[in-house]
C-alpha positions as CSV (number, residue, x, y, z in Angstrom):
1,M,-12.3,-20.4,-1.9
2,S,-15.7,-19.0,-0.9
3,I,-16.1,-15.6,-1.8
4,P,-18.9,-13.7,0.8
5,S,-21.8,-13.0,-1.4
6,A,-21.5,-9.0,-0.6
7,K,-18.1,-9.3,-3.0
8,R,-19.5,-11.0,-6.0
9,R,-21.3,-7.8,-7.0
10,P,-19.3,-5.8,-9.8
11,P,-18.0,-2.6,-8.5
12,S,-20.0,0.3,-9.2
13,R,-19.2,2.5,-12.3
14,R,-19.6,6.6,-12.4
15,R,-21.6,7.7,-15.3
16,G,-19.6,8.5,-18.1
17,A,-16.5,6.2,-17.1
18,A,-14.4,5.1,-20.3
19,R,-16.3,1.9,-21.8
20,W,-12.7,0.5,-22.4
21,W,-12.6,-0.1,-18.4
22,T,-15.4,-2.7,-18.4
23,F,-14.1,-4.9,-21.1
24,A,-10.5,-4.6,-19.5
25,L,-12.1,-5.9,-16.2
26,L,-13.8,-8.6,-18.1
27,G,-10.6,-9.4,-19.6
28,V,-8.7,-9.5,-16.1
29,T,-11.6,-11.9,-14.4
30,A,-10.9,-14.1,-17.6
31,V,-7.4,-14.4,-17.1
32,A,-7.9,-14.7,-13.0
33,V,-9.8,-17.9,-14.1
34,A,-7.4,-19.5,-16.3
35,I,-4.3,-19.0,-14.3
36,V,-3.6,-21.7,-12.3
37,V,-1.0,-21.6,-9.5
38,T,2.5,-23.4,-11.0
39,L,5.2,-21.3,-9.3
40,R,7.4,-23.3,-6.9
41,G,4.7,-24.8,-5.4
42,G,3.1,-27.1,-7.8
43,D,-0.3,-26.4,-6.5
44,D,-2.9,-27.0,-9.1
45,V,-5.7,-25.1,-7.6
46,P,-7.2,-22.2,-9.7
47,P,-7.3,-19.2,-8.2
48,P,-10.9,-17.4,-7.3
49,A,-12.5,-15.0,-10.4
50,L,-11.9,-11.5,-8.9
51,S,-13.8,-8.1,-9.1
52,Y,-11.8,-5.2,-9.6
53,E,-12.6,-4.4,-6.2
54,E,-11.0,-7.2,-4.8
55,L,-7.9,-7.1,-6.8
56,T,-7.3,-3.5,-5.6
57,G,-7.9,-4.6,-2.1
58,S,-10.9,-2.2,-1.6
59,V,-14.2,-2.1,-0.4
60,F,-16.6,0.1,-2.3
61,V,-19.3,0.3,0.7
62,P,-20.4,3.6,1.6
63,P,-21.1,4.3,5.2
64,A,-24.8,3.9,5.5
65,Q,-25.1,7.6,6.6
66,G,-22.7,9.2,4.6
67,P,-18.8,10.0,5.5
68,F,-19.5,13.2,7.1
69,R,-19.1,12.0,10.9
70,A,-16.4,11.1,13.3
71,P,-15.5,7.3,13.5
72,R,-15.7,5.3,16.3
73,V,-11.8,4.0,17.1
74,R,-11.0,1.0,18.6
75,E,-7.4,-0.4,19.5
76,L,-7.1,-4.1,18.4
77,K,-4.5,-5.8,20.6
78,L,-2.0,-7.6,18.5
79,P,-0.2,-10.8,19.7
80,P,3.2,-9.7,21.5
81,F,6.6,-10.9,20.2
82,A,10.2,-9.4,21.3
83,G,11.2,-6.5,19.4
84,A,7.8,-5.6,17.8
85,Q,7.9,-1.9,17.2
86,S,5.1,-0.4,14.6
87,I,3.2,-1.0,11.6
88,W,4.8,1.1,8.9
89,G,1.6,1.2,6.7
90,A,2.1,-2.8,6.2
91,T,-1.6,-3.6,5.8
92,G,-3.8,-5.5,3.3
93,R,-7.0,-7.5,2.9
94,D,-7.7,-11.1,1.3
95,F,-10.5,-12.2,-0.7
96,R,-12.3,-13.6,2.5
97,G,-12.0,-9.8,4.0
98,H,-9.5,-10.8,6.7
99,I,-7.1,-7.9,7.4
100,W,-3.4,-8.7,7.2
101,V,-0.5,-6.5,8.7
102,G,3.4,-6.6,8.7
103,V,4.7,-5.8,12.3
104,S,8.4,-4.2,12.1
105,T,10.9,-4.5,14.4
106,T,14.1,-2.7,15.5
107,G,18.0,-3.4,15.7
108,A,20.1,-5.2,13.6
109,G,19.7,-8.9,12.8
110,S,15.8,-8.7,14.1
111,S,13.0,-9.8,12.2
112,A,9.4,-8.5,11.2
113,R,6.5,-10.8,11.4
114,L,3.2,-11.3,9.5
115,F,-0.2,-11.4,11.0
116,A,-3.9,-12.0,10.0
117,Y,-6.8,-10.8,11.6
118,D,-10.5,-12.3,11.2
119,P,-12.7,-9.6,11.8
120,A,-15.9,-11.8,12.3
121,T,-14.2,-13.9,15.0
122,E,-11.3,-11.2,16.1
123,A,-9.2,-13.8,16.2
124,W,-5.2,-13.7,15.1
125,T,-3.2,-15.9,12.9
126,D,0.5,-15.5,13.5
127,H,2.3,-16.5,10.1
128,G,5.8,-16.1,11.2
129,S,8.9,-14.3,11.0
130,V,10.7,-13.2,7.6
131,V,13.7,-14.4,9.1
132,D,12.5,-18.0,10.1
133,R,11.6,-18.3,6.4
134,L,14.7,-17.2,5.1
135,R,16.2,-20.0,6.9
136,E,13.6,-22.5,5.4
137,T,14.5,-21.4,2.0
138,G,18.3,-21.9,2.6
139,L,18.8,-18.2,2.0
140,A,19.6,-17.1,5.5
141,R,23.1,-16.2,6.1
142,A,24.7,-15.6,9.8
143,G,23.4,-12.5,11.3
144,V,20.9,-11.7,8.6
145,G,18.1,-9.2,9.6
146,Q,14.9,-7.9,7.8
147,N,13.5,-6.0,10.5
148,K,10.6,-4.3,8.3
149,I,7.9,-5.1,6.4
150,H,7.0,-1.6,5.1
151,S,4.9,-2.6,2.0
152,K,1.4,-2.8,1.6
153,I,0.1,-6.4,1.4
154,V,-1.1,-6.7,-2.1
155,P,-3.9,-9.4,-3.8
156,A,-3.3,-10.4,-7.2
157,A,-5.0,-12.4,-9.7
158,D,-3.6,-15.6,-9.1
159,G,-5.2,-15.6,-5.5
160,W,-1.9,-15.0,-3.4
161,L,-1.0,-11.9,-1.3
162,Y,2.4,-10.0,-2.1
163,F,4.5,-8.0,0.1
164,A,8.5,-7.0,0.6
165,S,10.7,-7.3,3.4
166,T,13.8,-5.3,3.9
167,D,16.6,-4.4,6.2
168,E,17.9,-1.2,7.5
169,E,21.4,-2.3,8.9
170,G,24.3,0.0,7.7
171,E,22.1,2.0,5.1
172,S,23.3,5.4,4.4
173,A,20.8,8.2,4.8
174,Q,22.7,10.2,1.6
175,G,21.2,7.5,-0.5
176,D,24.9,6.0,-1.5
177,V,24.9,2.7,0.7
178,P,22.0,0.3,0.6
179,P,20.9,-1.9,3.2
180,R,23.1,-4.8,4.6
181,W,21.0,-7.8,3.8
182,G,19.1,-5.9,1.4
183,G,15.3,-6.8,0.5
184,H,13.0,-9.8,-0.6
185,L,9.7,-10.0,-2.2
186,W,7.5,-12.7,-1.0
187,R,4.0,-14.1,-1.3
188,I,1.6,-16.1,1.0
189,H,-1.5,-18.0,-0.1
190,P,-4.0,-16.9,2.4
191,D,-6.0,-20.1,2.5
192,R,-2.6,-22.5,2.8
193,H,-0.8,-20.2,4.7
194,V,2.4,-21.1,2.4
195,W,5.1,-18.4,2.3
196,Q,7.1,-18.4,-1.1
197,H,10.2,-16.4,-1.6
198,L,10.0,-14.8,-5.2
199,L,13.2,-12.2,-5.4
200,A,16.0,-11.1,-3.4
201,T,17.3,-7.7,-4.3
202,P,20.4,-5.5,-3.0
203,E,18.1,-2.7,-2.7
204,G,16.0,-2.2,0.5
205,L,12.5,-2.8,-0.6
206,V,9.8,-0.2,0.7
207,A,6.7,-0.5,-1.1
208,V,4.7,-3.1,-3.5
209,S,1.8,-2.4,-5.8
210,G,0.1,-4.3,-8.5
211,V,-3.5,-5.0,-10.1
212,G,-4.0,-8.3,-11.4
213,R,-1.0,-10.4,-13.2
214,H,2.1,-7.9,-12.3
215,V,3.2,-7.0,-9.2
216,Y,5.8,-4.3,-8.5
217,A,8.1,-3.5,-5.7
218,L,10.3,-0.3,-5.3
219,G,13.7,-0.5,-4.4
220,Y,16.2,2.2,-2.8
221,W,18.1,3.9,-3.3
222,G,17.6,5.2,-6.6
223,H,14.0,4.4,-6.9
224,V,14.7,1.1,-8.7
225,L,11.4,-0.7,-9.9
226,H,11.0,-4.4,-10.0
227,Q,8.2,-6.3,-11.6
228,F,7.3,-10.0,-11.0
229,D,5.2,-11.4,-13.6
230,T,2.6,-13.7,-11.4
231,H,1.9,-15.6,-14.7
232,T,5.3,-16.7,-16.1
233,G,7.4,-16.0,-12.8
234,Q,9.7,-13.9,-14.5
235,S,11.1,-10.6,-13.0
236,R,12.9,-7.5,-14.2
237,R,13.8,-4.2,-13.0
238,V,14.5,-0.5,-14.2
239,V,16.1,2.4,-12.5
240,V,13.4,5.3,-12.3
241,G,15.7,7.5,-10.5
242,S,15.9,9.5,-7.3
243,T,18.6,11.7,-5.6
244,A,19.5,13.2,-2.0
245,G,18.6,10.2,-0.4
246,H,14.8,10.4,-1.1
247,V,12.5,7.5,-1.1
248,S,8.9,7.6,-1.7
249,R,6.9,5.6,0.7
250,N,4.4,4.4,-2.0
251,F,3.8,4.3,-5.7
252,L,0.6,2.9,-7.5
253,A,-0.1,0.5,-10.3
254,D,-3.3,0.0,-12.6
255,L,-5.3,-2.6,-14.5
256,R,-3.2,-2.7,-17.5
257,G,-0.1,-3.6,-15.5
258,H,1.2,0.0,-15.5
259,A,3.0,1.2,-12.7
260,Y,3.3,5.0,-11.7
261,V,6.5,6.0,-9.8
262,P,8.1,9.3,-8.5
263,R,11.4,10.4,-10.3
264,L,13.6,13.1,-8.5
265,R,16.1,15.0,-10.6
266,A,19.0,17.4,-9.4
267,R,19.4,20.4,-11.4
268,A,22.6,22.5,-11.8
269,D,21.6,24.9,-9.2
270,G,21.1,22.4,-6.6
271,A,17.2,22.6,-7.0
272,V,15.4,19.3,-7.2
273,T,12.5,18.7,-9.2
274,A,9.9,15.7,-9.3
275,S,7.8,14.2,-11.7
276,L,5.6,10.9,-12.1
277,V,7.0,8.5,-14.3
278,E,4.4,6.0,-16.2
279,Y,5.8,2.4,-17.1
280,D,3.7,0.0,-18.8
281,A,3.9,-3.8,-18.4
282,E,6.8,-4.2,-20.7
283,L,8.6,-1.6,-18.3
284,R,8.7,1.0,-21.4
285,E,8.6,4.5,-20.1
286,V,5.4,6.0,-21.8
287,G,4.7,9.5,-19.8
288,E,6.1,11.8,-17.5
289,T,4.3,14.4,-15.6
290,P,5.8,17.0,-13.5
291,L,4.5,17.0,-9.8
292,A,4.8,20.7,-9.0
293,H,2.9,19.7,-5.2
294,Y,5.5,16.9,-4.2
295,L,8.6,18.6,-2.4
296,G,7.9,21.3,0.5
297,R,10.7,23.2,2.7
298,E,11.8,19.7,4.1
299,S,15.1,18.4,2.5
300,P,14.1,15.5,-0.2
301,Q,15.7,12.9,2.5
302,A,13.2,14.1,5.1
303,N,10.2,14.0,2.5
304,H,8.0,10.8,2.3
305,G,6.7,11.4,-1.3
306,I,3.7,9.7,-2.1
307,V,2.1,8.7,1.2
308,G,-1.9,7.8,0.7
309,L,-3.6,6.3,-2.1
310,A,-6.9,4.9,-3.0
311,Y,-8.6,3.0,-6.1
312,L,-11.8,4.4,-7.2
313,P,-14.7,2.2,-8.5
314,D,-14.2,4.0,-11.9
315,G,-11.1,2.8,-12.2
316,N,-9.3,6.2,-11.7
317,L,-6.5,6.4,-8.8
318,L,-5.9,9.0,-6.3
319,F,-2.8,9.6,-4.1
320,T,-1.7,12.3,-1.6
321,T,2.0,13.6,-1.1
322,H,3.7,14.5,1.9
323,V,3.2,18.3,1.5
324,G,-0.7,17.4,1.8
325,H,-1.7,17.5,-1.9
326,L,-4.3,15.5,-3.7
327,Y,-3.7,13.8,-7.0
328,R,-6.0,11.9,-9.6
329,I,-4.7,9.2,-12.2
330,E,-6.9,8.7,-15.2
331,P,-5.5,5.5,-17.2
332,R,-6.5,5.8,-20.8
333,A,-7.2,3.2,-23.5
334,E,-4.5,4.9,-25.9
335,G,-1.4,6.8,-24.4
336,P,-0.2,7.9,-21.2
337,A,-2.7,8.6,-18.2
338,R,-3.8,11.8,-17.2
339,V,-2.5,13.1,-14.2
340,T,-4.3,16.0,-12.6
341,S,-3.8,18.3,-9.4
342,L,-7.0,18.3,-7.1
343,G,-5.6,20.6,-4.7
344,P,-4.9,20.6,-1.0
345,W,-5.7,17.7,0.9
346,P,-7.6,18.2,3.1
347,A,-9.1,21.4,1.2
348,Q,-9.3,23.3,4.4
349,A,-5.7,22.9,5.6
350,P,-3.2,20.8,3.8
351,A,-1.9,18.1,5.9
352,Y,0.2,15.2,6.2
353,A,-2.3,12.5,5.0
354,P,-0.7,9.0,4.8
355,S,-3.9,6.8,4.9
356,L,-6.3,7.1,2.1
357,F,-9.8,5.3,1.4
358,A,-12.4,5.0,-1.3
359,L,-15.9,4.9,0.1
360,G,-18.1,4.3,-2.9
361,G,-21.3,6.3,-2.6
362,R,-20.9,9.5,-4.6
363,G,-17.1,9.7,-5.0
364,W,-16.5,10.0,-1.4
365,V,-13.0,9.4,-0.1
366,A,-11.7,10.1,3.4
367,G,-8.6,9.2,5.6
368,V,-6.3,10.0,8.5
369,I,-4.4,12.9,8.6
370,H,-1.9,14.7,11.1
371,A,-2.5,18.5,11.5
372,R,-1.4,20.6,14.1
373,G,-4.4,19.6,16.4
374,G,-3.5,16.1,16.3
375,F,-4.9,13.1,14.3
376,Q,-8.0,13.7,12.3
377,W,-10.4,12.1,10.4
378,A,-11.1,13.9,7.0
379,A,-13.7,13.0,4.5
380,A,-14.8,14.7,1.1
381,E,-16.8,14.6,-1.8
382,P,-14.6,15.8,-4.6
383,S,-17.5,16.5,-7.1
384,T,-19.2,19.0,-4.9
385,G,-16.4,20.3,-2.9
386,V,-18.1,19.3,0.2
387,A,-15.6,18.2,3.1
388,S,-15.3,17.9,6.6
389,A,-12.6,16.7,9.6
390,F,-12.9,15.1,12.9
391,P,-10.7,14.5,15.5
392,L,-9.7,11.2,16.2
393,E,-10.3,9.8,19.7
394,L,-7.0,8.2,21.1
395,R,-7.6,8.4,24.9
396,G,-5.3,6.3,26.6
397,L,-2.9,6.3,24.0
398,E,0.4,8.4,24.2
399,K,3.2,9.6,21.6
400,V,0.8,8.2,18.9
401,L,2.0,8.0,15.1
402,L,-0.4,6.9,12.6
403,Y,0.9,5.6,9.2
404,G,-0.7,4.7,6.0
405,S,-3.2,2.0,5.0
406,V,-5.9,1.7,2.2
407,S,-7.8,-1.6,3.9
408,R,-11.2,-1.7,4.9
409,D,-13.2,-5.1,6.0
410,N,-16.3,-6.5,4.6
411,A,-18.5,-4.1,7.2
412,G,-16.8,-1.0,5.6
413,R,-14.8,-0.6,8.8
414,A,-11.1,0.9,8.1
415,Y,-7.8,0.1,9.4
416,V,-4.8,2.2,10.4
417,G,-1.3,1.2,11.8
418,G,1.7,2.7,13.5
419,W,3.0,2.9,17.1
420,A,2.2,4.2,20.6
421,A,4.1,4.6,23.6
422,N,4.9,1.3,25.4
423,G,5.4,2.8,29.0
424,L,9.0,1.9,29.1
425,G,10.4,4.5,27.0
426,G,9.7,3.0,23.6
427,Q,7.2,2.3,21.0
428,R,4.8,-1.0,20.6
429,P,2.9,-1.5,17.3
430,L,-0.5,0.0,17.0
431,L,-3.4,-1.1,15.1
432,L,-6.8,0.9,15.0
433,Q,-10.1,-0.2,13.7
434,L,-12.3,2.7,12.4
435,D,-16.0,2.2,12.3
436,L,-17.4,4.6,9.9
437,G,-21.0,4.2,11.3
438,G,-20.2,6.9,13.7
């Protein structure tokens, strides 16, 4: 696979970043070169050697004129299909810079579809529906549905893209009955367009994360963490714990194969507490940090938990919570990661912030937020506290809901998915391209 020359440069490093990250990144590259794709397909095609930037699905190219200006907004027209409803944060990028999206449907027995967009040619490729792939593998039963691809579409060191599908039929909002048809973990090869089925779970699968060898999927109810080892093909699981029908829409993983998942507990007095639990690559619990700014006035069931996330060039991770708070995860060579509250996001007025993008430059971060005035683009330089927000221009769109993303193309443009009114009393999927050049 040819990797664009602009992507071959090693990611930038902040002064003072821990030295062990350099060795870790070199180690992952060596592993990536050594692994061959042998699982289920028999393909003896070695994967590409990947940088940290590529393994996290990130683009660390700062806007030429800085982040503090309103982006130009452009709607991309998706290929239509019956029942298409929304893009629930199911975005990702491959190593060529193509943008991948999972389009969800509504209704029992329906099926989500997977698409890829080439920004250079503006061409779409339809990679088919989940239920059709279940039929091909002999796993489909009469009436089966997989109406959502809700997870991010995550690159791994073996050269494949990983994502999850799920059903919603018959699930209980109280968190005691899983969806009828459960969930499935998949991967697709971005060059050969081949799907492979990896795991079927009784839980619905809402999120996927991973950097390098280990890929994780989060199941509901109860925050069940599934791990898939891309090297051995083995999978295992651990119950992290949740309550009151709460499901976090996202979670994170780092270069060491550690996963960070919210845990909710109900106290005897009826209050619910939240913490972030760290698991190592052996699924051993190695740390737990209270999250004071995780739950708000809404019920746990109505709270989306971790909504936005971003990988920084220095190896640190950022995430936003449903209540509009920003946290940093600092992985360490010894002991658990350090989890730190960075305050409200954005600083001027906390808001629902389902997308977050690491822009490179001087630690710039930005994302789409939903505040009282509508959807805005918020940008900040955390080291100096400089921040700004601009309204998103959504003319011609009605009843818009924008959800999470972390994906940028090779030109640095950001992508955000969701839905808009379809003019027939329902919704249609919506994908926006945000040109940060202003």
